C-alpha positions as CSV (number, residue, x, y, z in Angstrom):
1,X,-12.4,-13.0,-48.6
2,X,-11.4,-13.5,-52.5
3,X,-14.3,-13.0,-55.1
4,X,-14.7,-13.2,-58.7
5,X,-11.1,-14.9,-59.0
6,X,-12.2,-16.8,-62.2
7,X,-11.7,-14.5,-65.1
8,X,-13.7,-16.6,-67.8
9,X,-17.1,-14.8,-66.9
10,X,-20.3,-16.6,-67.8
11,X,-22.0,-14.9,-70.9
12,X,-25.0,-14.4,-68.8
13,X,-26.4,-15.0,-65.3
14,X,-29.8,-17.0,-65.3
15,X,-29.6,-16.3,-61.3
16,X,-29.6,-12.6,-61.4
17,X,-33.4,-12.1,-60.5
18,X,-33.4,-15.3,-58.0
19,X,-30.2,-14.2,-56.0
20,X,-31.7,-11.3,-54.1
21,X,-34.8,-13.3,-53.3
22,X,-33.3,-16.8,-52.8
23,X,-33.0,-16.9,-48.9
24,X,-36.5,-15.8,-48.6
25,X,-38.2,-18.2,-51.1
26,X,-35.9,-21.3,-51.4
27,X,-35.8,-22.2,-48.0
28,X,-39.5,-21.7,-47.7
29,X,-40.8,-23.7,-50.7
30,X,-38.3,-26.7,-50.7
31,X,-39.2,-29.4,-48.3
32,X,-36.8,-30.4,-45.6
33,X,-34.4,-27.5,-46.5
34,X,-32.9,-26.9,-42.9
35,X,-33.1,-30.7,-42.0
36,X,-30.9,-31.6,-45.0
37,X,-28.1,-29.0,-44.1
38,X,-28.1,-30.2,-40.7
39,X,-27.8,-33.7,-41.6
40,X,-24.9,-32.9,-44.3
41,X,-23.2,-31.0,-41.1
42,X,-23.3,-34.1,-38.9
43,X,-21.9,-36.3,-41.6
44,X,-18.8,-34.2,-41.3
45,X,-16.3,-36.1,-38.7
46,X,-14.4,-33.1,-37.3
47,X,-14.7,-31.4,-34.0
48,X,-15.9,-28.1,-33.8
49,X,-12.7,-26.7,-33.1
50,X,-10.5,-28.6,-35.7
51,X,-8.5,-26.7,-38.2
52,X,-9.8,-28.2,-41.4
53,X,-10.2,-27.1,-44.9
54,X,-13.5,-27.7,-46.4
55,X,-14.5,-26.9,-50.1
56,X,-18.2,-26.4,-50.9
57,X,-19.5,-26.7,-54.4
58,X,-22.1,-24.5,-55.6
59,X,-22.4,-21.9,-52.5
60,X,-25.3,-19.8,-53.9
61,X,-26.0,-17.1,-51.4
62,X,-23.7,-18.7,-49.0
63,X,-26.6,-20.1,-46.6
64,X,-24.8,-23.7,-46.0
65,X,-21.4,-21.7,-45.8
66,X,-22.4,-19.7,-43.1
67,X,-23.7,-22.9,-41.1
68,X,-20.2,-24.5,-42.0
69,X,-18.0,-21.6,-40.6
70,X,-20.2,-20.9,-37.5
71,X,-20.2,-25.1,-36.8
72,X,-16.6,-25.3,-37.6
73,X,-15.0,-22.1,-35.5
74,X,-11.4,-22.8,-36.9
75,X,-12.3,-24.4,-40.3
76,X,-11.1,-22.6,-43.6
77,X,-13.8,-22.9,-46.1
78,X,-13.5,-22.3,-49.9
79,X,-16.9,-21.9,-51.5
80,X,-17.1,-21.8,-55.3
81,X,-20.3,-20.7,-57.5
82,X,-20.6,-20.0,-61.1
83,X,-23.1,-17.0,-60.3
84,X,-21.9,-13.5,-59.7
85,X,-25.1,-12.5,-58.5
86,X,-25.3,-15.4,-56.0
87,X,-21.5,-14.6,-54.8
88,X,-22.5,-10.9,-54.1
89,X,-25.2,-12.2,-52.0
90,X,-22.9,-14.4,-50.2
91,X,-20.2,-11.4,-49.6
92,X,-22.8,-9.4,-47.9
93,X,-23.7,-12.4,-45.9
94,X,-20.2,-13.7,-44.9
95,X,-18.4,-10.4,-44.2
96,X,-18.3,-11.3,-40.6
97,X,-16.0,-14.5,-41.6
98,X,-14.0,-12.9,-44.0
99,X,-10.8,-14.1,-42.7
100,X,-11.9,-17.8,-42.9
101,X,-14.0,-17.7,-46.0
102,X,-12.8,-17.7,-49.7
103,X,-15.6,-17.1,-52.3
104,X,-14.6,-17.7,-55.6
105,X,-16.2,-18.0,-59.1
106,X,-15.9,-21.5,-60.7
107,X,-18.0,-23.4,-63.6
108,X,-18.0,-27.0,-62.6
109,X,-18.8,-27.8,-65.9
110,X,-15.0,-26.6,-66.8
111,X,-12.7,-29.7,-66.1
112,X,-10.2,-27.3,-64.7
113,X,-12.6,-26.0,-61.8
114,X,-10.4,-27.6,-59.1
115,X,-7.2,-26.2,-59.9
116,X,-5.5,-24.7,-57.0
117,X,-6.9,-26.9,-54.4
118,X,-5.2,-29.9,-52.6
119,X,-5.2,-31.6,-49.3
120,X,-8.9,-30.8,-48.5
121,X,-10.6,-32.2,-45.6
122,X,-14.0,-32.3,-46.9
123,X,-16.0,-31.4,-49.9
124,X,-19.8,-30.7,-49.5
125,X,-22.7,-29.7,-52.2
126,X,-26.1,-28.9,-51.6
127,X,-28.6,-28.7,-54.4
128,X,-25.9,-28.2,-56.9
129,X,-24.7,-31.1,-58.6
130,X,-27.9,-32.0,-60.3
131,X,-27.5,-29.2,-62.6
132,X,-24.4,-31.2,-64.1
133,X,-24.8,-33.4,-67.2
134,X,-24.8,-36.8,-65.9
135,X,-21.0,-37.2,-67.7
136,X,-19.6,-34.1,-65.9
137,X,-21.3,-35.2,-62.5
138,X,-19.6,-38.5,-62.7
139,X,-16.0,-37.0,-63.7
140,X,-16.6,-34.3,-61.0
141,X,-16.7,-37.1,-58.2
142,X,-13.3,-38.6,-59.3
143,X,-11.8,-35.1,-59.2
144,X,-13.3,-34.6,-55.6
145,X,-11.8,-38.1,-54.6
146,X,-8.3,-36.7,-56.0
147,X,-8.8,-33.3,-54.0
148,X,-9.4,-34.9,-50.5
149,X,-6.6,-36.1,-47.9
150,X,-6.8,-39.7,-46.9
151,X,-9.7,-40.0,-44.5
152,X,-11.6,-37.0,-46.1
153,X,-15.0,-36.8,-46.7
154,X,-17.4,-36.1,-49.8
155,X,-21.2,-35.2,-48.9
156,X,-23.7,-34.3,-51.2
157,X,-27.3,-33.4,-50.9
158,X,-29.1,-33.3,-54.5
159,X,-32.2,-34.1,-56.3
160,X,-32.3,-37.7,-57.8
161,X,-34.5,-39.6,-60.3
162,X,-36.5,-41.9,-58.3
163,X,-36.8,-45.9,-59.2
164,X,-40.6,-45.8,-58.8
165,X,-42.2,-42.8,-60.4
166,X,-44.7,-42.9,-57.9
167,X,-42.2,-41.5,-55.5
168,X,-41.8,-38.3,-58.0
169,X,-45.7,-37.7,-58.0
170,X,-45.8,-37.7,-54.1
171,X,-42.8,-35.4,-54.1
172,X,-44.4,-33.0,-56.7
173,X,-47.8,-32.8,-54.7
174,X,-46.1,-32.4,-51.5
175,X,-44.0,-29.5,-52.9
176,X,-47.3,-28.0,-54.7
177,X,-49.1,-28.0,-51.2
178,X,-46.1,-26.3,-49.6
179,X,-45.8,-23.8,-52.0
180,X,-49.4,-23.1,-52.0
181,X,-49.5,-22.9,-48.2
182,X,-46.7,-20.3,-48.2
183,X,-48.4,-18.2,-50.8
184,X,-51.8,-18.3,-48.7
185,X,-50.0,-17.3,-45.4
186,X,-48.0,-14.7,-47.2
187,X,-44.8,-15.9,-46.2
188,X,-43.7,-16.2,-50.2
189,X,-45.2,-13.7,-52.6
190,X,-46.6,-14.9,-56.0
191,X,-44.2,-12.5,-57.9
192,X,-41.2,-14.3,-56.1
193,X,-42.8,-17.8,-57.0
194,X,-43.0,-16.8,-60.6
195,X,-39.4,-15.9,-60.8
196,X,-38.5,-19.5,-59.4
197,X,-41.0,-21.2,-61.8
198,X,-39.2,-19.1,-64.6
199,X,-35.9,-20.2,-63.7
200,X,-37.0,-23.9,-63.5
201,X,-38.6,-23.7,-66.7
202,X,-36.0,-21.6,-69.1
203,X,-32.9,-21.5,-66.6
204,X,-30.3,-24.1,-66.2
205,X,-31.6,-27.7,-66.8
206,X,-31.6,-30.4,-64.2
207,X,-29.7,-33.7,-64.9
208,X,-31.0,-36.0,-62.1
209,X,-29.2,-39.4,-61.4
210,X,-30.7,-42.4,-60.0
211,X,-29.3,-43.6,-56.6
212,X,-28.1,-46.5,-57.7
213,X,-25.5,-44.8,-60.5
214,X,-24.7,-42.2,-57.9
215,X,-23.5,-44.6,-55.4
216,X,-21.6,-46.6,-58.3
217,X,-19.6,-43.3,-59.2
218,X,-18.4,-43.0,-55.7
219,X,-17.3,-46.6,-55.5
220,X,-15.7,-46.5,-58.8
221,X,-13.7,-42.9,-57.8
222,X,-12.3,-44.9,-55.0
223,X,-14.6,-44.0,-51.9
224,X,-15.5,-46.6,-49.1
225,X,-18.1,-46.3,-46.5
226,X,-20.5,-45.0,-49.3
227,X,-24.0,-44.7,-47.9
228,X,-27.0,-42.4,-48.2
229,X,-27.5,-41.2,-44.3
230,X,-30.9,-39.4,-45.7
231,X,-33.4,-39.3,-48.0
232,X,-36.9,-37.6,-48.7
233,X,-38.7,-38.5,-51.7
234,X,-36.7,-36.9,-54.5
235,X,-33.9,-35.5,-52.4
236,X,-31.0,-37.4,-51.1
237,X,-27.8,-37.2,-49.1
238,X,-25.0,-39.4,-50.1
239,X,-21.8,-39.5,-48.6
240,X,-18.3,-41.1,-49.0
241,X,-15.0,-41.5,-47.5
242,X,-11.3,-41.7,-49.0
243,X,-9.3,-44.4,-47.5
């Protein structure tokens, strides 16, 4: 298991406080968190024993990485994240799979983030790409296309900007109710919620895209079979295949 390969270290790590509590907090307060992971996995057209190379963008603490390496028992996973704190948590979680997982520190805003990768069978991302400025996000879609083998898949789960503002209003209300219920039932502490809120207010900015623009970027990059197999209000899973 390789870690911290990239010597261009960030000047600070906004996820330092969140990383140790992420696995306890984020799945509990993000609606349909586990379901989105399940749908993303189902969109990868591989058998459980196929020897494939999967590249994950923004792996965080390695929760989706763990599901990938368990589900595809012969796959090799390269998982990237910019946060040293998140990667340290991922190292601990993925130690049993170290022969098949590489954890690498990469900044997706760096145009050279993809150096060293080629002939990738699938690229996946969950709750990551909405942190990228829109022009960087669009560029990354084209870079992903170039990395994939013919028939390779790109599947991303991300926050989007609804076409109808009412959709966003309903989602935020559902999210507030879920968080309040989890705190009331003592499944999540108020202190941990404060850390999460603090990151949302002062951490990396979200740059959410409309679905229509996201699908246009995929088609413009060259993907076919572009679709959104799953959506829940402000979340969407988008997928495309390299012909």
